[in-house]
C-alpha positions as CSV (number, residue, x, y, z in Angstrom):
1,M,0.0,-0.1,0.1
2,P,1.3,3.6,-0.4
3,K,3.1,5.3,2.2
4,N,2.0,8.1,4.0
5,H,4.2,10.7,2.8
6,S,2.7,14.2,2.6
7,H,5.3,14.9,-0.2
8,R,6.1,12.4,-3.0
9,R,9.9,11.9,-3.4
10,T,11.4,12.7,-6.7
11,G,12.4,9.6,-8.5
12,Y,9.9,7.2,-6.5
13,D,6.5,5.6,-8.0
14,V,3.3,6.9,-7.3
15,T,3.0,5.3,-4.0
16,D,6.3,6.6,-2.9
17,R,7.7,3.2,-2.2
18,I,9.8,1.9,-5.1
19,D,12.9,3.8,-6.3
20,L,12.6,3.9,-9.9
21,S,16.1,3.7,-10.8
22,D,16.2,0.5,-8.9
23,V,15.5,-2.3,-11.5
24,N,15.4,-4.8,-9.2
25,A,13.1,-3.6,-6.8
26,V,10.5,-2.9,-9.9
27,S,11.0,-6.1,-11.0
28,A,10.6,-7.9,-7.7
29,E,7.1,-5.7,-7.2
30,A,6.0,-6.7,-10.7
31,C,6.7,-10.3,-10.3
32,N,4.9,-10.4,-6.9
33,I,1.9,-8.8,-8.2
34,L,1.6,-11.6,-10.9
35,K,2.3,-14.1,-8.8
36,G,-0.4,-13.1,-6.6
37,L,-2.6,-13.0,-9.6
38,Y,-1.7,-16.2,-10.7
39,P,-0.6,-18.1,-7.9
40,G,2.4,-21.1,-8.6
41,S,3.0,-19.0,-12.2
42,N,6.5,-19.0,-13.5
43,V,7.5,-15.4,-14.3
44,G,11.0,-16.1,-15.5
45,I,10.3,-14.8,-18.8
46,M,9.5,-11.4,-17.5
47,E,12.4,-11.4,-14.8
48,K,14.8,-12.2,-17.8
49,A,13.2,-9.3,-19.7
50,F,13.5,-7.1,-16.8
51,R,17.6,-7.7,-16.8
52,D,17.5,-7.5,-20.6
53,C,16.0,-4.1,-20.4
54,K,18.4,-3.0,-18.0
55,K,21.0,-3.8,-20.3
56,L,19.6,-2.4,-23.1
57,Y,19.4,1.1,-21.6
58,G,22.7,0.9,-20.1
59,G,24.5,-0.1,-23.2
60,Q,25.2,-3.5,-22.4
61,Y,22.8,-5.0,-24.9
62,P,24.7,-6.4,-27.8
63,G,24.6,-4.3,-30.8
64,Y,23.2,-1.0,-29.1
65,R,24.6,1.9,-27.6
66,S,23.0,3.3,-24.3
67,C,19.9,5.3,-24.0
68,E,20.5,8.9,-24.6
69,M,16.8,10.2,-23.9
70,P,16.7,12.2,-20.6
71,Y,12.8,11.8,-20.6
72,H,12.4,8.4,-22.2
73,N,14.8,6.6,-20.2
74,L,14.8,3.6,-18.2
75,D,13.0,5.3,-15.1
76,H,10.1,6.2,-17.5
77,V,10.0,2.4,-18.4
78,M,10.3,1.4,-14.8
79,D,7.1,3.6,-14.1
80,V,5.4,2.3,-17.1
81,C,5.9,-1.2,-15.9
82,L,4.5,-0.4,-12.4
83,A,1.5,1.2,-14.1
84,A,0.6,-1.3,-16.3
85,V,1.2,-4.7,-13.7
86,R,-1.1,-2.4,-11.2
87,L,-3.8,-2.0,-14.3
88,L,-3.7,-5.8,-15.1
89,D,-3.9,-6.5,-11.6
90,G,-7.2,-4.3,-11.5
91,Y,-8.5,-5.6,-14.4
92,E,-8.5,-9.4,-13.4
93,K,-9.8,-8.5,-9.7
94,Q,-13.0,-7.1,-11.2
95,A,-13.4,-9.3,-14.7
96,Q,-15.6,-12.1,-15.2
97,E,-14.0,-15.7,-15.5
98,K,-14.7,-15.3,-19.3
99,D,-13.0,-11.8,-19.4
100,R,-10.0,-12.7,-17.2
101,L,-6.4,-12.4,-19.4
102,G,-4.4,-14.8,-17.7
103,L,-0.7,-15.3,-17.2
104,E,0.7,-15.5,-21.0
105,N,-1.2,-12.4,-21.8
106,G,0.0,-10.7,-18.8
107,L,3.6,-11.9,-19.6
108,I,2.9,-10.6,-23.4
109,C,1.7,-7.3,-21.9
110,M,4.6,-6.6,-19.5
111,V,7.4,-7.8,-22.1
112,T,5.9,-5.4,-24.7
113,T,5.9,-2.6,-22.0
114,L,9.8,-3.3,-21.1
115,F,10.4,-2.6,-24.7
116,H,7.8,-0.2,-25.8
117,D,10.3,2.7,-26.4
118,S,13.2,0.7,-27.6
119,G,13.0,2.3,-31.0
120,F,14.7,5.4,-29.4
121,I,17.9,3.6,-28.9
122,R,20.4,3.6,-31.6
123,K,22.3,0.6,-32.7
124,A,26.1,0.5,-32.3
125,G,26.6,1.1,-36.1
126,D,23.8,3.9,-36.5
127,H,25.3,6.9,-38.7
128,N,21.9,7.9,-39.9
129,A,21.4,9.7,-36.5
130,Q,23.1,11.9,-34.0
131,H,20.4,11.6,-31.2
132,G,18.0,8.8,-30.6
133,A,15.5,11.7,-30.3
134,E,15.6,11.8,-34.1
135,Y,13.8,8.4,-34.2
136,T,10.6,10.2,-32.2
137,K,8.3,10.0,-35.2
138,V,9.3,6.2,-35.8
139,H,10.1,5.3,-32.7
140,V,7.1,3.0,-32.0
141,T,7.7,1.3,-35.3
142,R,11.4,0.7,-34.6
143,S,10.2,-0.8,-31.1
144,A,8.1,-3.2,-32.9
145,E,11.1,-4.3,-35.1
146,F,13.1,-4.8,-31.4
147,L,10.4,-7.3,-30.3
148,V,10.6,-9.2,-33.4
149,D,14.2,-9.9,-32.7
150,Y,14.0,-10.0,-29.1
151,L,11.1,-12.4,-29.2
152,T,12.7,-14.5,-31.6
153,K,16.0,-15.2,-29.9
154,Q,13.7,-15.9,-26.3
155,K,11.9,-18.6,-28.7
156,L,8.5,-16.8,-28.4
157,E,7.6,-16.0,-31.8
158,A,4.0,-17.0,-31.1
159,W,3.7,-13.7,-29.3
160,I,5.2,-11.6,-32.2
161,P,1.8,-10.7,-33.9
162,I,0.5,-9.9,-30.8
163,S,3.2,-7.7,-29.1
164,T,4.0,-5.6,-32.4
165,Q,0.7,-4.7,-32.4
166,L,0.1,-4.0,-28.8
167,V,3.1,-1.4,-28.7
168,H,1.4,0.9,-31.3
169,Y,-1.1,1.5,-28.4
170,T,1.8,3.7,-26.9
171,G,2.2,5.9,-30.3
172,F,0.3,7.5,-33.2
173,E,1.9,6.0,-36.2
174,K,-0.7,3.5,-36.8
175,P,-4.6,4.2,-36.1
176,L,-5.7,2.1,-33.4
177,D,-8.8,0.8,-35.6
178,Q,-6.2,-0.6,-37.8
179,L,-5.0,-2.9,-35.0
180,T,-6.9,-6.1,-35.0
181,F,-6.4,-9.3,-33.2
182,E,-8.1,-12.9,-33.2
183,D,-8.8,-13.0,-29.5
184,P,-10.5,-9.8,-28.4
185,R,-8.9,-10.1,-25.0
186,H,-5.8,-8.5,-26.4
187,A,-7.1,-5.2,-27.1
188,Q,-7.9,-4.9,-23.6
189,L,-4.0,-5.5,-23.4
190,G,-3.5,-2.4,-25.5
191,Y,-5.8,-0.5,-23.6
192,I,-3.8,-1.2,-20.6
193,L,-0.3,-0.4,-21.8
194,G,-1.5,2.6,-23.6
195,T,-3.1,4.0,-20.5
196,A,0.0,2.9,-18.2
197,D,2.4,4.8,-20.7
198,L,0.2,8.2,-20.2
199,I,-0.8,8.0,-16.5
200,A,2.8,7.2,-15.2
201,Q,4.1,10.1,-17.2
202,M,1.4,12.4,-16.2
203,S,1.4,11.6,-12.4
204,D,4.9,12.0,-12.0
205,R,5.7,14.2,-9.3
206,V,8.3,16.3,-11.8
207,Y,6.4,15.7,-14.7
208,L,6.2,19.2,-15.5
209,E,9.9,20.2,-14.5
210,K,10.6,17.2,-17.1
211,C,8.4,18.5,-20.0
212,R,10.1,21.8,-19.6
213,D,13.6,20.7,-19.3
214,F,13.8,17.1,-21.3
215,L,10.2,16.5,-23.3
216,F,10.6,19.7,-25.1
217,K,14.3,19.1,-26.3
218,E,13.1,15.5,-27.4
219,L,10.3,16.9,-29.4
220,E,12.2,19.3,-30.8
221,I,14.9,17.6,-31.9
222,G,12.6,14.9,-33.5
223,G,10.7,17.9,-35.4
224,L,7.2,17.2,-33.4
225,L,6.7,20.6,-31.9
226,G,4.1,22.5,-33.9
227,G,2.2,19.7,-35.2
228,E,-0.2,17.6,-33.7
229,N,1.3,14.3,-32.9
230,E,2.7,13.2,-29.4
231,Q,2.9,16.6,-28.1
232,P,0.5,19.1,-26.6
233,S,-1.9,20.6,-29.4
234,S,-0.8,23.7,-30.9
235,S,-2.0,25.3,-34.1
236,T,1.4,27.4,-34.1
237,P,5.0,26.3,-33.5
238,I,6.3,26.2,-29.9
239,S,9.7,27.7,-29.6
240,T,10.6,27.9,-26.1
241,P,10.0,25.3,-23.0
242,E,8.0,27.9,-21.5
243,E,5.6,28.2,-24.2
244,F,5.7,24.3,-23.8
245,L,4.3,24.4,-20.6
246,Q,1.3,26.9,-21.2
247,H,0.0,23.9,-23.9
248,I,0.5,21.3,-21.0
249,P,-3.0,21.9,-19.2
250,L,-5.1,21.4,-22.4
251,H,-2.8,18.1,-23.4
252,I,-4.0,16.5,-20.0
253,Q,-7.5,17.5,-20.5
254,E,-7.5,16.6,-24.3
255,T,-5.5,13.2,-23.2
256,M,-7.9,12.6,-20.5
257,A,-11.2,13.1,-22.6
258,K,-9.9,11.2,-25.9
259,R,-7.4,9.1,-25.5
260,L,-7.8,7.7,-22.2
261,R,-11.6,7.8,-21.7
262,I,-12.5,6.8,-25.6
263,S,-9.9,5.2,-27.2
264,F,-8.3,3.2,-24.1
265,K,-12.0,2.5,-22.7
266,S,-11.1,4.1,-19.3
267,A,-8.8,1.6,-18.4
268,Y,-7.1,4.0,-15.9
269,K,-10.1,3.0,-13.6
270,Y,-8.4,-0.8,-12.7
271,A,-5.9,1.2,-10.9
272,A,-8.5,1.9,-8.2
273,D,-9.7,-1.8,-8.2
274,H,-5.6,-2.6,-7.7
275,F,-5.3,0.3,-4.7
276,N,-8.6,-0.8,-3.3
277,G,-10.2,2.5,-3.3
278,P,-7.8,5.8,-4.3
279,N,-6.7,6.0,-7.8
280,L,-3.1,7.5,-7.4
281,Y,-2.4,7.9,-10.8
282,L,-5.5,10.1,-11.2
283,E,-4.4,12.1,-7.8
284,G,-1.1,12.8,-9.4
285,M,-2.5,14.0,-12.7
286,G,-4.9,16.3,-10.9
287,K,-2.0,17.8,-8.9
288,N,0.1,18.4,-11.8
289,F,-2.7,19.9,-13.6
290,N,-3.9,22.3,-11.1
291,H,-0.5,23.1,-10.1
292,L,0.5,24.4,-13.6
293,T,-2.8,26.0,-13.9
294,R,-2.3,28.4,-11.2
295,L,0.8,29.4,-12.3
296,I,-0.4,29.7,-15.7
297,D,-3.1,31.9,-14.3
298,S,-0.9,33.8,-12.2
299,Q,1.6,34.4,-15.1
300,I,4.4,33.2,-12.9
301,V,5.0,30.0,-15.0
302,H,8.7,31.0,-14.6
303,T,8.8,30.2,-10.7
304,L,8.4,26.3,-11.7
305,K,11.3,24.9,-9.8
306,R,13.9,22.6,-11.6
307,K,14.2,19.8,-8.9
308,K,17.6,19.5,-7.3
309,E,17.7,15.5,-8.6
310,M,17.5,16.9,-12.3
311,E,20.3,19.4,-12.3
312,S,22.7,17.1,-14.6
313,D,23.5,17.7,-18.1
314,H,21.6,15.3,-20.4
315,W,22.5,16.5,-23.6
316,G,26.1,16.2,-23.7
317,Q,27.6,14.0,-26.6
C-alpha cells in the first residue's frame, strides 16, 4: 500500500515506495503482483526481460548504444511497467471469469511494456542519426522491430503478432482501428499498455519540470513541435520550453477526454481496483494540472522550480 508521505519523493513511483532507478526493486514488485494474481505461476520470462531491458538502456545489450533520452529513459520504462502491472491486476480482480486475461497474456503485455520505447535507442553502427530523439516520429515502429528480434531470440515467436501490435497503443504511428487481434482480449492489453504509458508520465511528481527541461528538447530534435502528434496540441509552432508548458493543461485535458476515456475505454479505473480505493495516478495527474494552471493564471510559470535531482546535463555527447 502507499506510504503516508505528504510530499512524494522525486524519482519514486506513485506509491512513494519504489525507487524507479532500482530495476531489481521494480522487477520484484511487478513479478510479485503477477504471482499474486496467478498463484504458482512461473514469471521467469519477465524477470529475464527486466534484466535485458536494464542492459539495453545501459549500453550492455549486444549491438546497441546506451539510451540517450533524458525523458524517455529507463526510469520512465520502470514507471510505466509498474502502472501496467497494477492496471492488469485491477482488471483481473474485477473481470468475469470468461474475460480474464490469464498469465500468458499478462506476460506478453509486460514484456512489450519493457521494450515499448526501445525504438529510441540507436544501434552501435548507426550513422543515420546523431541522437535517439531523431527517431521520435518512428520510434514505435522501431520498437516493434526490436520486439520481433528479441522475441525470436527468446523462442517466443508466437507472441510476435500480438506484441508488435500492442506496442502501437503507445504512439500514433498506426491508427488504433487498424490494430486487429484474433482474441478480443488482446485489445484490452493494448488499452492497459497505452493507459499505463500516459498515466505514469502525467502523475510523475516532476512531470512539469521534465516536460520543460527534457521532453521539449526531445520533441524539438524529433521535429514534432508545432504539429499534432505526441505533444500538446498547437496550431502554431512552440519555440520555447515556457511556451511548451502553456500547452500542458490542455494536453492533459484532451488526453483524458479522448485518449484515456475513449480510445482506451477508461482502463485507468483499474488502478483504483488494484489500490482498493484511491486512484493514485489520477490524483497525481490532478495535482500537476492544478499546480500548472495556477502558475499560468498567475503568470508566474517561470517560478516552476527545477528539482535538485534533475540538475545534470543530459545533452552532452
